[in-house]
N, C-alpha and C positions, 0 to 999 in steps of 0.2 A: 507609493511605499506609505502613505497617509492610512489606507487603506488595509493595508496591511497591519498596519500599529492599531486599528481601530478593531479589526476582528480578532487580535492576539489578546485582548482584552487585558487582564491584570500583568499578563506575561512580556506585555510591548514593549517594558523598562527591564527586562530580565534578556531578552533575547537579540541578537546581535543578527541584523538584517541584510543582505545581499542581495542587488538587483542585476542582473547581467542581461544584455541584450543577448548575447550569444557567449555560450561555453560547450567545451566537448562534452562535458558530461557536470551536471549538478554535483553527484556523488563525487566525482575524482575533484573537482575543487573543494568537498567539506572535506575529506582526507587530512586537507591542507592545515585544518582546524585539528588537528588529533592530538596537539597538547594543550589545547584550551578547556577551561573548564565553564566556558559561559555557554548556553544552548546557542546554535546558529542556525538560521533559515535561510536558504537560499534558492533564488531562485531565478530561470533563464528563458527566454521569451523565443530560443531555439536552442537545442543542442547539435550536434554536429556528429557527435558519438554518444549518443543515448544509449544505454545498457539495460539488459534485463536478465534473469537469471540464466544459468546455464551459458553465458558468454555470448548473449544473444543479443540484438540490438535494437532498441527501442526507437521506431521512427517520432520524430519531433520538430515537423516544420513549422515554420514561425507563424507565431501569433496566432494560432489554431487550437493552443493544448495548453496544460497546466504541466511545468516540468519543474519538481521544486523537491531541494531535501533539508530534511531536521536532524540535525546533529547535537549529540549530548553526551556527557561523560557520565559514567555510573562506574557502583563500585560491586555490582552484581557478577555473576559469572556470566561467562558470553552465553551458555543454555538459554539467559535470556533473549536473544535475537530472534528465536522461532518465534514467541510469543511476542515480542515488539512485530513483529511483522502481521501478527493477527491485530494486534494491536492500532495497528496503521491502520490496516484494512477498515477496522471499526471506526476509527476517525475520520476516513475518507467518506465513507458510506454514511453516517450519520452524518457529516456535515454537507453532502449534495444532499439527501434528505430536506435537511433544516432549510437550508438556501433556495434550493429548487422546487424542491415537491417531487422529484424523481423519485424512484426506488431502484437502484443496482441491486446487484448479486453478487457473491464471493465465489470464487471457483477457488480450491483448497490448492493452495496455501494463499497465495497474493497476489491473484489476480481479481479486476472487478469487471463484471459482466453487465450488461445491459440490452435486453432484448434480442438476448440471443447471439451477443459479438460480445468481444472483448474491448471495453474502453478502457483500459487504463492495467496498470500492474505497480507493483513494491518490490524494491532491492534495498534490501539490509545488509550492511556491510560495517565489519567492525575492524578496529587500531586496537591491538595491546600496546598500552604503555608501559616506559620500564619504569614507573611506581607499580604494578599493577593492576590499574583501572585499567578499565574500556572505553574508548570514543565509538558509540553506535552511529551508524550513519545510513538514515532511512530516506530510500530516494521512493520518489510517489510521481507517475507521470497520467496525468488523462486525457483523455483526447476530448476536448470542449467543444469544438466545429470543423472537426478534421472532418475534409471530405474525400482527400485524395490519397490514398494509400497505396503501399508498394504491391505489388503480386505477389503471390507464392507467400504469403500470410500463413501461420501455423492453425489459426483460429480464425474465422471470421470480424472484421473490424467493427465497429459500431461508436459512435458518439455522442456526447451528452445533448445536445442540440443540434437540429437540424440546420442546412445552410439559410433556411427561408428564417429563423429564428434568431440566427447571428445578429442580422440586422439591427433586430430591437432588446438586446443584452442592455445590462448596465456595464459601461467601460470599464469598472473596476469591477467588477465580478471574477475576474481570475484572481486578482490580487485577495478580493475580500475571502474566496475557498482557499486560498494558499494559507493564510492567519488563521481562518477557523478550522480547519483541518491540522495545522501546526499545531495549535493551543489546545487541542479534542487530544490527540496523541500526547503532549506532557504533560495533560490534566490525568491520561491513562497511565503515564509510566511510574508518576511520583505519585499518584492517588489522591490529585487534591482532593480539597473537600468539596470542591465546586463544580467538579468531574460529574456528568450527571448518570456516569456510572459507576455505582457505589464501590466504594475498597478499588477503585481501578482495573487493572490488566491483570489483576490476580483477583478479582471481586467473579461473582456467577451472574451478573448483571450484563458484563462485559462477555464471557462466554456465551449466555444465551443470546445474547444480540449476533453475533459470529454463526450460531448455529442457525439461527432463524433464516439469515438472508443466503445460506451454505446452498448452491448447486449441487445436482448431483445424487442428492440421497435418496435410498432407494432404488437406485441405477445400477445397472455393472457396466465398470469403469475397469480401464490397465492403467497401470500403475508402473510405469519404467523408471528403477533405478540401475544406471551404467547398459548392461548387456542384458540386465534380469528384467523378468517382465511377471506384472502380479495381478490376475485378473480376478474381479470377485464384486460383491455390493459394498457398495459406500453408505454404511450406517448412520454414519455422523462424528463428531471430533470428542475426542474423551479428553479430561479436564485440562493435559497440557496441549491440547491444540492437535496431537497426532491424530492421524486419520484412522477411522476404524473401518476396516474391510473384512468383509464377511465370506470366508470362502467355505461355502458346504456347511455351517454348523460352526466352522473356525474362526474366532475371529483373531485378526491382526491389526497389531498397532503401528503407521509407518509414521515415524517423523519425516520433516520435510528434507531435507539434504540435499541430495540431487534429482529426487523423486519428480517427473513430470506426469501427469493425469489426463486422461481422455476416457471421455463417455461412450460407451457399446450401445445403449438406449434401456429404457424402463423394462424393468423384470417383468 
């Protein structure tokens, strides 16, 4: 708990922190805070029912990963949720870079990759309250030292650290990283003057960082939306973080929604 609070910095007295040895899902726990106004950070050492986008499961073995959810209340429209997912990716990647010197990449819209393998993901959900405000629930799962993965994963898996490096890691690194990510995310969504990205998640600095870490730019990809498949060359993201897809000279902007993306290779 102390390491989390230290990493939260000026937010330490504003954020309610819960740390659980085991939880079905930190996002599920966070939904019980939907009537609260206080920002909440929930951390679990393991999840028995970790979830990803499109109803997929998220492998969450004990003590080898970071499983966290940051929840906060906002009056902004639900369209903000897409941007918050991208802001969470920026918060996670920039925190990892600052604390470890590693340089993960972002697969649009919500996956964190390292050395060609998926090391984490983000699941943003929202609860609309009777007063018209929303409780945004941002779940982040990262493989830190995980080495055993289930068969049949959709993408190659990766961890932030190798098995050999795990023994020499600071014991409070997981909690420090959780607090660092949560603080950076809250700075982004609030546009805090302390935020290293001027103007928060609405500013050019956040967008530029996201673009600079984006995978598959200049590569041919397939985007699946329900039963529809859209093929083209990924050319980047628009100002609203829509994926820009070039289809033989015609540019299509895709919002995240239910779309999944897979690469076909460089053109």
